[in-house]
C-alpha positions, 0 to 999 in steps of 0.5 A: 403940303406938297409932301402930304399930297405925295404920300396920300397918292402912294397910299391910294396906289397901294390899297389900289394894288392890293384890292386889285390883288385880292380880286386877281384884278388887272390893270390896263395900260397904253405902252407905246400907243397898244392897250395892255393888261398887267395882273396886279400879282405881277406888279408887286406882291402885297406882301413888299406893300405892306413892308414898304408902307409909309409911316404917317 
C-alpha cells in the first residue's frame, strides 16, 4: 500500500511540474527562513520527467 501511495505522489509531482513548465510558472519555497521563487523549468526538464516516468 505504501508503495502505491509513494508512486501516486511522485506521479502527481511530475504532472504538476510539467504543467508549471508549460505556463512558465514558479514554485515558491522557504529556504533558511527566506522565501525563494524557482522557475519550474530550472528544476527539471520535461523531457527528463517523461524518461523517468514510473511504469504503472
